[in-house]
matplotlib code that plots the C-alpha trace (Angstrom):
import matplotlib.pyplot as plt

x = [252.6, 250.5, 248.3, 249.5, 247.1, 247.0, 244.5, 242.8, 240.7, 237.5, 238.4, 241.5, 239.5, 239.2, 235.7, 236.4, 239.4, 242.1, 241.5, 243.3, 244.4, 248.2, 247.6, 247.4, 250.2, 253.1, 255.1, 258.6, 260.7, 263.2, 266.2, 266.8, 265.0, 261.3, 260.1, 256.6, 255.7, 252.9, 252.2, 252.9, 256.5, 256.8, 258.8, 261.5, 262.0, 262.7, 265.6, 266.9, 266.6, 263.7, 260.6, 257.2, 254.6, 250.9, 247.7, 245.5, 242.4, 239.1, 236.5, 233.3, 229.8, 229.5, 226.8, 223.2, 220.4, 217.4, 214.2, 212.3, 209.0, 207.3, 208.9, 211.4, 214.8, 217.9, 221.5, 224.0, 227.7, 229.3, 232.7, 234.2, 233.0, 232.9, 232.7, 229.7, 227.1, 227.7, 229.3, 230.4, 228.6, 227.6, 223.9, 221.8, 219.6, 221.2, 219.1, 215.9, 217.0, 216.9, 218.3, 216.1, 215.0, 214.8, 215.7, 214.4, 215.3, 211.9, 210.0, 213.3, 214.5, 218.2, 219.7, 218.8, 220.3, 222.0, 223.7, 225.6, 229.4, 230.1, 231.3, 228.3, 229.2, 226.7, 226.5, 224.3, 223.3, 222.7, 219.5, 220.7, 223.8, 226.9, 225.9, 222.6, 224.4, 226.7, 223.8, 221.9, 225.0, 227.0, 230.6, 230.9, 232.6, 234.2, 231.8, 233.9, 233.2, 229.9, 230.0, 228.4, 230.9, 230.1, 232.2, 232.4, 235.5, 237.4, 237.1, 239.0, 242.6, 243.2, 244.8, 242.0, 241.4, 239.7, 236.8, 237.2, 237.9, 235.4, 237.6, 240.0, 243.8, 243.8, 247.4, 247.0, 244.0, 246.5, 248.4, 247.6, 248.7, 250.9, 252.7, 253.3, 254.6, 257.0, 258.2, 259.1, 260.9, 263.0, 264.1, 261.8, 259.7, 256.0, 254.6, 251.3, 249.8, 246.3, 245.2, 241.5, 241.1, 238.7, 237.4, 240.5, 242.6, 240.4, 238.9, 239.9, 242.1, 239.8, 242.1, 244.2, 247.3, 248.2, 249.1, 245.5, 244.0, 243.1, 243.5, 240.9, 242.3, 242.5, 243.3, 246.3, 247.8, 251.3, 252.3, 255.6, 256.9, 256.1, 257.8, 260.9, 261.1, 260.9, 263.5, 265.9, 265.5, 268.8, 267.4, 264.6, 261.3, 258.6, 255.3, 252.2, 250.1, 250.0, 248.0, 250.9, 253.3, 251.1, 250.9, 254.7, 255.6, 253.1, 254.7, 258.2, 257.1, 255.4, 256.9, 253.4, 252.5, 248.7, 247.1, 244.9, 247.0, 246.4, 249.8, 249.7, 252.5, 253.4, 256.5, 259.1, 258.3, 261.4, 260.7, 262.0, 260.9, 260.0, 262.4, 260.1, 256.4, 253.9, 250.8, 247.9, 247.6, 245.7, 243.2, 244.5, 244.4, 244.5, 246.5, 247.6, 249.2, 250.8, 252.3, 253.6, 255.3, 256.8, 258.1, 259.5, 259.8, 258.6, 259.4, 255.9, 254.7, 256.8, 255.7, 252.0, 252.5, 254.1, 251.4, 248.6, 250.4, 250.8, 247.2, 247.6, 244.3, 243.9, 242.4, 241.0, 240.6, 243.5, 247.1, 250.0, 253.5, 256.5, 258.9, 262.0, 262.2, 263.8, 267.0, 268.0, 271.6]
y = [74.7, 71.5, 70.4, 66.9, 64.0, 60.2, 57.4, 56.7, 53.5, 53.7, 50.5, 52.2, 54.8, 53.8, 53.8, 53.1, 53.9, 51.4, 49.5, 50.1, 53.6, 52.8, 49.7, 51.9, 51.1, 53.5, 53.8, 55.0, 57.1, 58.8, 57.7, 56.2, 53.0, 52.5, 50.5, 49.2, 49.5, 50.5, 53.8, 52.0, 51.8, 55.7, 56.0, 53.7, 56.2, 59.1, 59.9, 62.5, 66.0, 65.4, 67.6, 66.1, 68.8, 67.9, 69.9, 69.9, 71.5, 69.7, 69.0, 70.7, 69.2, 71.6, 69.9, 70.9, 69.0, 71.4, 72.3, 75.3, 76.3, 74.7, 71.4, 71.4, 69.9, 72.2, 71.7, 74.1, 73.5, 75.9, 76.9, 79.7, 82.3, 85.8, 87.7, 88.6, 85.8, 85.4, 82.5, 81.7, 78.6, 76.5, 76.3, 73.8, 74.3, 77.8, 79.2, 78.5, 80.0, 83.8, 86.2, 86.1, 82.5, 80.8, 77.1, 74.8, 71.6, 70.2, 73.3, 75.0, 77.9, 77.3, 79.3, 82.5, 82.6, 85.8, 87.3, 85.5, 85.7, 84.0, 80.4, 79.0, 80.6, 82.4, 84.4, 82.7, 83.7, 81.0, 81.6, 79.2, 79.0, 77.0, 74.1, 73.7, 74.0, 71.2, 69.1, 69.6, 69.3, 66.3, 65.8, 66.5, 63.5, 63.9, 63.2, 60.2, 58.3, 56.4, 54.2, 55.6, 56.2, 53.9, 55.9, 59.7, 59.9, 58.2, 61.4, 63.2, 63.0, 61.7, 65.1, 67.3, 70.5, 73.6, 73.2, 75.0, 72.6, 71.5, 68.5, 66.4, 66.8, 63.3, 62.2, 62.7, 60.2, 57.4, 58.5, 57.2, 58.3, 55.2, 56.1, 59.7, 58.6, 56.1, 59.0, 60.9, 57.9, 57.9, 61.4, 63.3, 66.3, 66.4, 69.9, 71.2, 74.0, 74.8, 75.3, 75.3, 73.0, 74.7, 74.2, 75.8, 72.8, 70.3, 72.4, 70.8, 72.7, 73.3, 75.7, 74.4, 75.8, 75.5, 79.2, 80.2, 78.5, 80.7, 79.4, 80.3, 81.6, 79.5, 80.6, 79.3, 79.7, 78.5, 78.7, 80.4, 77.1, 75.2, 77.8, 77.8, 74.0, 74.1, 76.9, 75.3, 71.7, 69.7, 67.0, 67.0, 68.8, 66.2, 67.6, 65.4, 66.4, 69.1, 71.5, 71.5, 72.3, 75.2, 76.7, 76.5, 77.8, 80.7, 81.7, 81.5, 83.7, 86.4, 86.2, 86.0, 83.1, 83.8, 84.9, 83.9, 82.3, 82.1, 80.4, 78.2, 75.7, 74.3, 73.3, 76.1, 76.8, 77.0, 75.3, 77.0, 74.8, 71.2, 68.3, 65.3, 65.0, 62.3, 62.5, 60.5, 59.8, 62.7, 63.3, 63.9, 67.6, 68.9, 71.5, 68.8, 66.8, 70.0, 70.5, 66.9, 67.5, 70.7, 68.8, 65.6, 66.4, 64.3, 61.2, 61.3, 59.6, 56.5, 56.4, 56.7, 54.0, 51.7, 52.4, 51.6, 48.5, 47.4, 47.8, 50.9, 52.6, 56.2, 59.5, 60.5, 57.1, 55.6, 54.8, 57.2, 57.8, 59.5, 61.2, 63.4, 66.8, 67.0, 69.1, 70.5, 69.8]
z = [153.7, 153.1, 155.9, 157.1, 156.7, 156.6, 156.1, 159.5, 159.4, 161.4, 163.3, 164.6, 166.5, 170.2, 171.5, 175.1, 177.3, 178.3, 181.5, 183.7, 182.6, 182.5, 180.4, 177.3, 174.8, 174.5, 171.3, 172.5, 170.0, 172.2, 170.0, 166.6, 167.5, 168.4, 171.4, 172.1, 175.8, 178.2, 179.9, 183.2, 182.0, 181.7, 185.0, 183.5, 180.7, 183.2, 185.5, 188.0, 186.8, 184.4, 184.9, 183.9, 183.2, 183.3, 182.5, 185.5, 183.9, 184.6, 181.9, 182.7, 181.9, 179.0, 176.9, 177.8, 176.2, 176.4, 174.7, 173.6, 175.3, 172.2, 173.1, 170.2, 171.1, 171.4, 172.4, 173.9, 174.2, 176.6, 175.2, 177.3, 179.9, 178.4, 181.7, 183.8, 183.3, 179.6, 177.8, 174.3, 173.1, 170.1, 169.8, 167.7, 165.8, 165.5, 162.7, 164.6, 167.9, 167.6, 170.2, 173.3, 173.0, 176.4, 176.6, 179.3, 181.1, 182.1, 183.4, 184.5, 182.3, 181.9, 179.0, 177.2, 173.7, 172.6, 169.6, 166.9, 166.9, 163.6, 162.7, 164.5, 167.8, 170.0, 173.2, 175.8, 179.3, 182.0, 184.0, 186.8, 189.0, 188.3, 190.4, 188.6, 185.2, 186.2, 187.3, 184.0, 181.8, 180.7, 179.4, 175.7, 174.2, 170.8, 167.9, 166.7, 170.0, 169.5, 172.6, 175.8, 178.6, 181.5, 184.0, 183.4, 185.5, 182.7, 180.7, 183.5, 184.5, 188.0, 188.9, 187.4, 189.4, 188.2, 185.7, 182.5, 179.6, 177.0, 176.1, 178.1, 177.8, 176.5, 177.0, 180.7, 180.8, 180.9, 184.0, 187.5, 190.9, 191.0, 187.8, 188.9, 192.2, 190.5, 188.3, 191.5, 192.9, 189.8, 190.6, 188.2, 189.3, 188.5, 188.2, 186.9, 184.9, 183.6, 180.0, 179.4, 176.4, 174.0, 170.5, 169.1, 170.0, 168.1, 165.3, 162.0, 159.5, 156.6, 154.8, 151.9, 153.5, 157.1, 157.2, 156.4, 159.5, 162.5, 166.0, 168.7, 171.9, 175.1, 178.6, 180.5, 183.9, 184.9, 188.6, 189.4, 190.9, 187.7, 185.5, 187.7, 187.6, 183.8, 183.4, 185.8, 184.8, 185.0, 182.7, 180.1, 180.2, 179.4, 178.4, 178.9, 176.0, 173.3, 175.5, 178.0, 175.2, 174.0, 177.5, 178.0, 174.6, 175.0, 178.3, 176.7, 173.8, 175.8, 179.3, 180.7, 183.0, 182.7, 179.5, 176.6, 173.8, 170.1, 169.6, 166.5, 166.6, 163.2, 161.3, 161.6, 165.2, 167.4, 170.7, 173.8, 176.7, 175.8, 175.1, 175.1, 174.3, 175.3, 173.3, 171.8, 168.1, 166.4, 163.6, 160.1, 159.1, 162.7, 164.5, 166.9, 164.1, 162.8, 166.3, 166.3, 162.9, 164.2, 167.3, 165.8, 162.1, 159.2, 161.3, 162.6, 159.4, 160.0, 163.6, 162.7, 160.1, 162.6, 165.1, 162.6, 161.5, 165.1, 166.0, 168.2, 169.1, 168.0, 169.2, 172.6, 174.2, 172.2, 173.0, 173.2, 172.0, 173.6, 171.3, 171.5, 169.9, 166.5, 166.7, 163.3, 162.4]

ax = plt.figure().add_subplot(projection="3d")
ax.plot(x, y, z, "-o")
ax.set_aspect("equal")
plt.show()
């Protein structure tokens, strides 16, 4: 099938997050009509029996700006632990950093570069502990964000727990403790899971056909209590973000509440768990946009057109939409 795309003007890409978080705009498409609201209004869209599922993964300071012993600059983006003390990483300039090269922060040896894994990926071995890595590293903002982030906490959800993600589960960046508490007061449950957001989520689809794209695996863990709440929901299951959908649908497909998933959700996927999706507006030709099309059908084009015409802000620091699942007749 054709990979979905659209024209995204550069001025529509948000460079800074909304202030406060829940002031972000929310395009509401839960029925035949469209409303324009704020994330602060989310509790008003929920009711008793609904189950709101959030991704509690914390973004780790994965970008390491280092140098060779000769003084030449190098950069390492930690992607995923491989076991032992090794990590999968992206390393620049990759061609000039052969296996065994040691990279420094000041006088401190921090990373030893290992073998090539293909597609620009490398094995690396940290030469310092996790605490020092976190001190040396910084959050890796997406390349389309050109403004420095004044407060690094704004690239974390307020409920972030275990570090493991390279990028934030961005729909959750809009939520506050107050919004979540108001959801509970409306009778909805709020439950969590953990999917470590990796490069697979954001890697663009370069293949001509969606079927020819290969997803990278990501680790997820769903607590028993969360899965029970989802399976026994009396109302709607509301997923905050595409990463939450991917974790839930992976568990439904395999029966495993903790695993690595390569699930690639695109049109034709039959959803087993999620009724409503709250998500940001995504890049053209991305797996995230394919998931949105799979979830709400071709209507996504009209919703994106309305958002662009209405001045909504797009991508990681942008606004959001909440949409119901397309149910084939």
